[in-house]
C-alpha positions as CSV (number, residue, x, y, z in Angstrom):
1,M,58.3,29.7,37.4
2,T,56.5,27.8,40.1
3,K,54.5,24.8,38.7
4,K,51.4,26.4,39.9
5,T,51.6,29.1,37.1
6,L,53.5,26.6,35.0
7,N,49.6,24.6,35.2
8,R,47.8,28.0,34.7
9,K,49.6,28.5,31.3
10,L,49.1,24.9,30.2
11,I,45.3,25.2,31.0
12,A,44.9,28.7,29.5
13,L,46.9,27.1,26.7
14,C,44.2,24.7,26.1
15,L,41.1,26.5,26.4
16,S,42.7,28.8,23.3
17,V,42.6,26.1,21.2
18,A,39.1,24.5,22.6
19,V,37.8,27.6,21.7
20,L,39.7,28.3,18.5
21,S,38.4,24.7,17.1
22,V,35.1,25.4,18.3
23,Y,34.9,28.9,16.4
24,S,36.5,27.3,13.2
25,M,33.6,24.6,13.2
26,V,31.1,27.0,13.4
27,T,32.4,29.1,11.1
28,L,32.7,26.1,8.0
29,A,28.8,25.2,9.0
30,V,27.6,28.9,7.6
31,P,24.0,27.8,5.9
32,G,24.4,27.5,1.7
33,Q,27.4,25.8,1.9
34,T,26.3,21.9,3.1
35,T,27.2,19.3,0.6
36,P,24.3,17.2,-1.0
37,T,23.6,14.0,-0.1
38,G,21.2,11.2,-0.9
39,E,19.1,9.3,0.8
40,L,19.0,5.3,-0.1
41,T,16.2,2.9,-0.2
42,V,17.3,-0.6,-0.5
43,S,15.8,-3.9,-1.8
44,G,17.6,-7.3,-1.9
45,Q,21.7,-7.3,-2.0
46,V,23.4,-3.7,-2.1
47,T,26.5,-2.9,-1.8
48,V,28.0,0.9,-1.7
49,N,31.5,1.5,-2.1
50,G,32.1,-2.6,-1.3
51,Q,29.6,-2.4,2.0
52,T,26.9,-3.9,2.5
53,A,23.9,-0.7,2.5
54,I,20.6,-0.9,4.1
55,S,17.5,1.4,3.6
56,G,18.2,4.9,5.0
57,A,22.0,5.1,4.4
58,T,23.2,8.4,3.5
59,I,24.6,8.6,-0.1
60,F,27.9,11.1,-0.7
61,S,29.0,11.9,-4.0
62,D,31.1,9.5,-6.1
63,S,29.7,6.5,-4.3
64,T,29.6,3.3,-6.2
65,I,26.3,1.3,-6.0
66,V,25.8,-2.3,-6.8
67,T,22.8,-4.4,-6.7
68,G,23.0,-7.7,-7.1
69,E,20.5,-10.5,-8.9
70,G,16.9,-9.6,-8.0
71,S,18.0,-6.2,-5.9
72,S,17.2,-3.0,-6.4
73,A,17.9,0.4,-4.9
74,L,16.8,4.1,-5.0
75,V,18.7,7.1,-4.4
76,S,16.6,10.2,-3.4
77,L,18.4,13.5,-3.8
78,G,15.8,15.5,-2.8
79,K,15.5,18.9,-5.2
80,L,18.2,17.2,-7.8
81,G,15.8,14.2,-8.7
82,R,16.7,10.5,-8.0
83,V,17.9,7.9,-9.7
84,E,16.8,3.7,-9.0
85,L,19.3,0.9,-10.0
86,L,17.1,-2.0,-11.1
87,P,19.4,-5.5,-10.6
88,N,23.1,-6.2,-11.4
89,T,23.5,-2.6,-12.0
90,T,26.6,-1.0,-11.4
91,L,26.3,3.1,-11.0
92,K,29.1,5.5,-9.8
93,L,27.4,8.7,-8.8
94,S,28.3,12.0,-8.5
95,F,26.3,15.5,-7.5
96,N,26.5,18.8,-6.5
97,D,24.3,21.9,-6.0
98,A,23.9,22.1,-10.1
99,G,22.7,18.7,-10.4
100,F,23.8,14.6,-11.0
101,S,25.3,12.3,-13.2
102,G,26.1,8.7,-13.0
103,E,28.8,6.9,-14.4
104,L,27.1,3.6,-15.9
105,S,29.0,0.3,-16.3
106,A,26.4,-2.9,-15.7
107,G,22.7,-3.3,-15.5
108,K,20.2,-0.5,-16.1
109,V,18.9,2.9,-14.4
110,S,15.8,4.7,-14.4
111,V,16.0,8.5,-13.8
112,R,13.6,11.6,-12.8
113,S,15.4,14.9,-13.5
114,I,14.0,18.0,-12.2
115,A,13.3,21.0,-13.9
116,G,16.4,23.8,-13.7
117,K,19.0,20.7,-12.5
118,T,21.6,18.5,-14.5
119,A,20.8,14.8,-14.8
120,V,23.4,12.9,-17.0
121,I,23.9,9.1,-17.6
122,N,27.4,7.8,-19.1
123,T,28.2,5.1,-20.6
124,K,31.0,3.9,-22.8
125,D,28.7,4.8,-25.9
126,G,28.2,8.1,-24.8
127,S,26.0,10.2,-22.7
128,T,22.5,10.8,-21.5
129,V,21.1,14.2,-21.1
130,A,17.9,15.0,-19.6
131,D,16.4,18.3,-20.9
132,E,16.9,21.0,-18.1
133,N,13.7,23.1,-19.1
134,Q,11.6,20.4,-17.5
135,A,11.2,17.5,-15.3
136,S,12.0,14.1,-17.4
137,V,11.6,10.3,-16.4
138,F,13.8,8.1,-18.5
139,F,15.7,4.6,-18.4
140,V,19.6,4.0,-20.0
141,D,20.1,-0.2,-20.2
142,V,23.9,-1.5,-21.2
143,Q,22.4,-5.3,-20.1
144,C,22.9,-6.4,-24.0
145,G,26.5,-4.6,-24.5
146,N,25.0,-1.3,-26.1
147,T,23.5,1.4,-25.1
148,R,19.4,1.8,-25.3
149,V,17.5,5.3,-23.7
150,E,13.9,5.0,-23.0
151,T,12.0,8.1,-22.0
152,Q,9.1,8.2,-20.4
153,S,7.9,11.6,-20.0
154,G,9.4,15.2,-20.8
155,L,13.2,15.2,-23.1
156,A,16.4,13.2,-23.1
157,V,19.2,13.4,-25.3
158,L,21.3,10.7,-26.3
159,R,24.7,12.0,-27.4
160,A,26.9,9.7,-29.4
161,G,29.6,9.5,-31.6
162,G,29.5,13.0,-32.7
163,N,25.8,12.6,-33.2
164,E,22.7,13.9,-31.2
165,Q,18.9,12.1,-30.8
166,Q,16.3,13.6,-29.2
167,I,14.3,11.1,-27.1
168,A,10.6,12.5,-26.8
169,A,8.6,10.4,-24.5
170,G,7.4,7.5,-25.5
171,K,10.0,6.7,-27.7
172,N,13.9,5.0,-27.6
173,A,17.0,5.2,-29.3
174,S,20.4,3.1,-28.8
175,A,24.1,3.6,-29.4
176,G,27.0,1.2,-30.1
177,Q,26.4,-2.5,-30.6
178,S,25.1,-5.4,-28.4
179,T,27.0,-7.9,-27.4
180,A,27.3,-10.8,-30.1
181,G,25.0,-13.7,-29.8
182,S,23.0,-11.2,-26.8
183,K,19.5,-12.3,-26.1
184,C,18.4,-9.4,-25.2
185,V,14.9,-8.3,-27.1
186,P,14.2,-4.7,-28.4
187,M,13.1,-2.2,-26.1
188,T,9.4,-1.3,-26.9
189,T,8.2,2.7,-25.7
190,G,5.5,0.5,-23.2
191,G,8.6,-0.5,-21.0
192,W,11.4,-2.9,-20.1
193,S,10.2,-6.1,-20.2
194,P,8.5,-6.8,-23.8
195,I,7.0,-10.5,-23.8
196,S,9.7,-13.1,-25.5
197,G,8.5,-15.4,-27.7
198,G,8.9,-18.2,-25.4
199,A,6.7,-16.6,-22.6
200,L,4.2,-15.6,-25.7
201,A,3.6,-19.2,-26.4
202,A,3.2,-19.9,-22.8
203,L,0.4,-17.2,-23.1
204,L,-1.3,-18.6,-25.6
205,L,-0.5,-22.9,-24.5
206,A,-2.5,-21.3,-21.3
207,A,-5.1,-19.1,-22.7
208,G,-6.3,-22.4,-24.6
209,G,-6.2,-24.3,-22.8
210,A,-7.9,-22.2,-20.4
211,V,-10.6,-21.9,-23.2
212,A,-10.7,-25.4,-23.9
213,A,-12.2,-26.2,-20.7
214,A,-14.4,-23.7,-20.1
215,I,-15.5,-25.2,-23.2
216,I,-15.9,-28.8,-21.5
217,V,-17.5,-27.6,-18.4
218,G,-20.2,-25.5,-20.3
219,A,-20.7,-28.5,-22.6
220,K,-21.4,-30.9,-19.5
221,N,-23.5,-28.4,-17.7
222,D,-26.1,-27.7,-20.9
223,T,-27.1,-30.2,-23.0
224,D,-27.9,-27.7,-25.6
225,F,-24.2,-26.6,-26.8
226,N,-24.6,-25.4,-30.0
227,T,-21.3,-26.6,-31.8
228,G,-22.8,-25.7,-35.1
229,G,-20.7,-22.3,-36.1
230,G,-22.8,-19.8,-33.7
231,A,-20.3,-17.7,-31.7
232,V,-19.6,-19.3,-28.4
233,V,-20.3,-17.2,-25.0
234,V,-19.1,-18.6,-21.4
235,S,-20.6,-16.5,-19.2
236,P,-19.4,-16.1,-15.3
237,N,-22.8,-16.2,-14.3
238,R,-23.2,-19.9,-15.3
């Protein structure tokens, strides 16, 4: 066998391997067989699988997302819905064509589910499941050591300890025991941040100061100011 013939056979073999590889890749890329992915939007310090993440990054199933102090992350899953992680949150997010699920080990998340798709958030106390018959928005919070769930719209079900609690829009429920000595305040149907006693006192003091200042200014500008029991009206036009 001459050297020239051997070279031709090697070239033919390489071409055959290349053609086979291209054919295999085209076969694997058949429409409808792609794996869902998510798009990440971040604010502040966020990591995905231990690596610093930026807005626009692609999120794959089974990724662990962590937000730092004062930071947040939004994972948009297209036709599946979306999940928002608030500050100091750790969530392992998994998804496929049927829906998504998350393992929440710290912090709190906001979930927007789509009708016909599954949406589940698991904690050490149980699972919160969205009603598949309708779109829903709900929150899951484990900051206090237990699991607290609030539904903003639609319906969510908290399954824990062999029991189920249906949580309609504007309602909340909890499972497990809160951490001893926790300073967490009860959830309210109005949102995540009810006013604490200290904050309320500060607001009242500020309001009282503003009223007192307005009365003093009114007294200086009007020598006929009446202090004899009538209602005092401070006009913004004065």
